[in-house]
N, C-alpha and C positions, 0 to 999 in steps of 0.2 A: 682277607687272605693276604699274606705277605708277598712281596715281590718274588721271593724264592720259591713260592708254592703255586705259581700260576698254573692253571689247568685250562687247556683248550681241547677241542675235539681231537681225540686220538693220542694225546701224549700228556705227560705231566713232567715238569722240570723240577728235579729235586737236587739242589746244590749241596756240596759236601757239608757246609755248616748248618744246613737245615734238615739233614737226613733224619734226625731224631724227631723232627716235627712232622714227618711225612704221613704218619698215621692220621693226623688231624685232617689232612687234605683229602683223605680217601672218601670222606663223606660226599665229595663232589661227584663220585661215580654213580650216585643215585639218579643223576640226570642222564639217563641212558635213552638214546633214540628208540622210538617205538618199534623199529624193525628188529631190534635185538631182543629176542625172547629169552626168558629164563630157561636154562637148559642144563640142569644139574647133571644129567646123565650123558649129555652129548660128549663124545670123545673119551668116555670112561668105559673101560671094559672090566672083566672079572680078574684082571691081572693083580698081582700083589703090588702094594704101594712102592714107588721108587722115586728118589729125588723129591721134587715138589708135587709129584703126581700121586693121587688124583686131587689133593687138596687145592692145587693151583688152578683147577679147571671146574670147581664146583659152584662158582658164582656166575654172574652175568658177564664178567669181564676177566680176561686173562692178561697177564702183565709180562712185559719184556723189560729187562734191566740193561741199560747202556752205561758203560764206564768209558767216558770220552775225555780227552784233554781239552779243557776250556781255559786253562792257564798254562803258562810255560812255553817251551820252544816249539811245541807242535799244536798250539791252540788254534791257529788260523786254519789248519787242516782239520782239526777236530770239529770246529764249528760248521765247516762244509759237510763233513760226514753226518753231523747231527741233522742238518736240513734234509739230507737224503733219507734218513730213517723216518723223520717226521712226515715227509711226503708219502713214503711207503705205507705208514700206519693210516694216514688219511685215505689213501687209495684202497687199502684192505677194507676199511670200515664203510667206505662209500661204494665199493664195487666198481671202481674206475675202469674204463675200457682198456687202458694200458696194463693195469694189474691183471685183468682177465685174459689178456693175450699171453701172459706168462703163467698164470694160475687160473685156468678156465673154470674150475669148480668153485672159486671164491665169488660170492655174490655180494652181500653186505655183512661185514663181519666174517669171522672164521668159525666154522662149525656152530653157527648160531650165537657166537659170543663177540662182544666188542673187544678190540685189542688196544691196550694202552701202553705207552712207553714211559718208563721211569728213567731219569737221567741224573748222573752224578759226575763230577769233575774228577778224573783220574790223575790229571797233571802228567800223564805219560809215565806214571810210576807203578810198577807191578804190584807192590804191596798195597798201595792205595786202591788200585783197581779191584783187587781181590776182596779187600775189606768192604768196598762199596757194594759189590755183588753179594757178599755174604749178608749184608744188611737187607738188601732187596729180597733175598731168599727167606730170611727170618721174618721180615715184616709183611712182605707182599706175595710170597710164594710164586715168584716169577717162574715162568715155564721156559724162558729162553734168555740167555745172556748174549750181549754183543758189545762191540767196542774194542779198540786197541790203538791204532795209529802207530804205536811203538810195538815192534815185534817182541820185545821183552815182556810187554803186557800180554800180547797174544799167547805166548808160550806159557806164562803164568796162569792165564785164564783157561787155556787148554787143560792143564793139569788139574785145576780147580774144578772144571766141568766134569772131568772123568771121575774125580773123587766124590763130587756131590750128585752125580748122575742127573745133571741139568744141561740141556743142549747149549752149545755155544757156536755162534757164527762170528768169525773175526771181522773187525773193522779192517783198516789198512794194515797189512802185514807183509813185508817183503822178504823175510828170512826164509831160506830153504828149510830151516828146522821146523817151521810151523806145521807143515805137512810132511816133514822128514822125520828126523830122530825124535822130535817132540810131538808127533801126531798122536791123536787120541780118538777113540770110538765116538766120543760125544762132541767132537769139534769138526768144523767145516770151513773151508776158505774159498771165496769166490774169485779173488783178484790174482793177478800175475805176481811173480816173485823172482828172486835173484837169478836162478838158473834159467828161467824162461826169458828174462830180460837179456841176459848175456848171450844166449843162443839166438835171440832175435836181432839184437843190435850189432853183435859181433861181425856178421857178414857185411853189414852196411858200412861199418867203420873200415873194414879191410878193403872193400871196394872203393871207398872214397879216399883213403889215405895210404893204402899199400901195406907192405910187409916191413918187418924189422924196424919198428919205430920204438921210441922211448916214452914211457908214461909214468907220471907221478900220480899216486892215488891219495885221496883224502877220505878217511874211513872213521865213522862214528864207532865208539868202543862198546858195541853190544852185538847181539846175534844178527840183527839185520845187516849192519855194516860189514861184519866179518864174512858172512856168507855171500853177500852181493859182490864184494871185492874179490873174493876167491873165485867165484864163478866167472866174472868178467876177465880177470887176469888169466885164469885157466884157458878160456876160449882164445884170447888174443895171443897168448904165448904158444899154445899148442898148435893153433891153426895158421898163425901169421908171423911167428917169431918175434912178437913184441916183447919188450923188456920192462918190468916194473923196476924203475931206478930208485924209487923211495915210496914208502907207504906211511903216511902221517896219520896216526891214530889219535883221536881227540875224544874227550868225554862229552856225552850229550849235554847241551846247554852251554857250551863254550861261547864266550863273548869275544875274546881276543885270540885270533888265529895267527898272530905275528910269528911266534916261534916255529909253527908248522910251515908257514909260507916262506920263511927265511930258508928253511931246509929245502923246500921245493925249488925256490929261485936258484939255489946253488947245485941242483941235482943234475942239470943237463937234460931235463925232460923236454919233450916236444909237445906233450899232451898233458892236460890236467883232468884227470878222471875223478869227478867229485861225487862221492857216494853219500855225503852228508845230507841231512833231511830237515825239512821245516825251517825254522828260523836259523838253525846252524848252517844250512845250505846258503841261505840269503846272505848272512854275514860273511861267510868264508869266500863267496864269490865277489861280493863288494870289496872286501879287503884284498883279494887277489888282484883286482883291478887297481886298487890304490898302490900295491906293491909293484905294479908294472908287469906282473906275471901274465895278466890278460890285457891285450890280445896277443902278446908275444907267444904264449902257448895256446894251443887249441883246446877249448873247454868241451868236455863230454859229460853228460848227465845220464848214466845208464839206467837210473830208476827215477823217473820224472817226479817232481814235487809239485803238487797243486799250488797254484798262485805264484810259482817261482818267477815267471816272466813279468808278471804284474809288479812284484815286489822289487826285483833287481833292475827292471826296465828292459824293454825289448832290444835296446842297443847292446846289452850284454848277452842276451840269449839268441841274437841273430846268428844264424848258421850253426847253432848248437844242435847236435844230434841227441835224441833222448828216446827211451822206451817208456811206454805208458799203458794204462789200462783202458783209457777212453779219452777222446777229445770231441768236443761238441760238434765239430763240422762233420763227424760221421753221420749226422742227421741226413746228409745227402746220399748216404749209402744204405743205411738201415732204417726201415720204417719205424721200428720201436724206438730207435735213438731219437728220431724226430719227435715222436710223441712225448718222450721223456724230457728232452730239452725244452719243448714248448710248455709242458706242465710245470717244470722247475722254474723257468723264466717268469711265467705268469705269477707264481707264488712268491718268488724271492727277488725278482728283477735283476738277475744276472744269470749267465749261462753256466751250467754246472761244471765243476772240475771233476776229476776222476774219483776223488774221495766220496763225493755225493753219489756218483754212479754206482760205486762199489757198495755203499751202504743201502741204497735203494734196492739194488738187485739182490743183495743178501737176504733182506726181509721178504722180498717178493718171491724168491725161490723157497724160502722157509714156508711161506703161506701155501705155495704150490704143494710142497711135500706133505704138510699137515692135511690139506684138503684132499689130496689123492689117497693118503692113508686112511682118511676118515676117522682120525684119532689123534689125540695129543700125547698118547702113551709113548714115552721117549724111544724105546726100542722099535716101535712101529714106524715112527718118523725116520729114525736112522736107516732102517731097512728100505724105506722108500727112496731116500737119497742113494742108497747103495744099489738100487736097481740099474742105475746108469742110463736112465731114459733120456733121450734127446728132447730138449725143449727150447723155445725161442728166448732170446735176450736182446739187449740193446746193441750187441755186437754179433748178431746172428745166432745160429743154433749152437748149443753148448750141452755138456753133460758132465756129471761127476764120475770120478774114478772110485770104485768101491774100495780099492786097496789102500788108499791114503787120504780119501775125502777131499781131494783137490779138484776144483772145477777145471775141465779141459776147455779152454777159451783162447781167443786170439790175443796176441800182443801187438800193440800199435806203435809203429815207429814214426816219430815226428822230427821236424827240423824247425828251429826258430826262424820267424820271419823278420826281415828288416822293417823298421817303423814305416817306411815309405810303401811297403807292400801290404800292410795291414788294411783290411777292408772295413773294419770297425774296431772299437777300442778293446775288444776281447779276442781279436783274431791274431793271437800270438804265434800259433804253431801251424805248420803245413803237414798234413798227413802224407807220408811217403809210401807206407806199406802197412798192410794188415796181415800179420804172420800167423798162420794156422797154429793153434795151441799144441796139437799132438806132434807137430814137427820140432818143437823146441823143449819138450818136457823129458826129463829123465825117467827111467823105469821106476815104478812105484816103490820098489824096495831099495833103490840105489842110495838113499840117504838114511836108511835104517828105520823106516816106519814100521811100527808094531802097534796096531790100533788099540788093543785091549778088549775088555769084556763089554757086553751089552748090559749086564746086570751085576 
């Protein structure tokens, strides 16, 4: 078997260049643990076929297709996400105690079937992600799609999921549009997003720095960047009289930010609000330091990037305020966070960033919904999500909103630590506040959500 077709318990890695060879690797699924009984009828009802159902659930194994960036500007975050999915698949198949806290009806496997993960590199490109998922649908009859990191990918996969009638849970997606104007019946999001980030970090910034300040924004030119920048600027301008003196918009994958930083240096701004993400955020912050903009201006990261402090160095993130989905020291507050951090560290030898937390929780929640519904039939699973039942997570009790398929969950406010204050090599951020999700979310219809049909 080639390097690109490695199979381990719970997942199969299929890289873009070897997708057409994936069928040859499926023979490995014959080695199924004895606890997984053939159950051709499990999860199948007398409903009419829809999407990949029931074809995708008629064997001993059901497949999930993940389109994740393993190359390009968001590859570091993509690899972290992938590890979270892999751990979740392992926990579903093994009936891990952490998984069972979230999905108590899951024992070993899901409705009597092994769950397997197929992985392809999206490069954070929407068209590539859709093509990869289409291949998985055609070849493997996947019953769930996941992955994004880029909200442009999430929006594209939302629309694709609704068209194909195959469920989709986002990877990282910070755009308001994902569960706003581009929401769909077949799509669900676990993580926080622009509006919740703005409404959580806004009061912290105003308390720390006061009113009537001047800010320069750096914005990536796609749906994530535009919606996050708008939400943050709207909050600060409306509630504290802050002024956006310049908004420098750059394409994803920019290497040289000098033209944008020159404009910022001459803008008279007191704050640099950097909405860039992944490698773009790292490069733009490093170059802002080289330009002398930092520390002259105060850096704010309204939507925290996994591994940012590690990559730019804690000297540059010390004192920086950020909003995030999860930070590992929450293990001191939430028992499930402790279980997750310990399991992740044992498997991967580092403490998880929030991309891994998001991907783990997304699949754990999906397993809960399938097991509670007692069916893989997509409308049954969707309606289980839409019941809005409260369930435990690594950040406390959470629930989904039926009207827009957004998880109601806390937003975590952190501040970067000085190197001298770090207790270990991964102790980059201090948790300042855990803000209740329902206090920072807009009304479900505020951003134009219209979910669409079940069938």
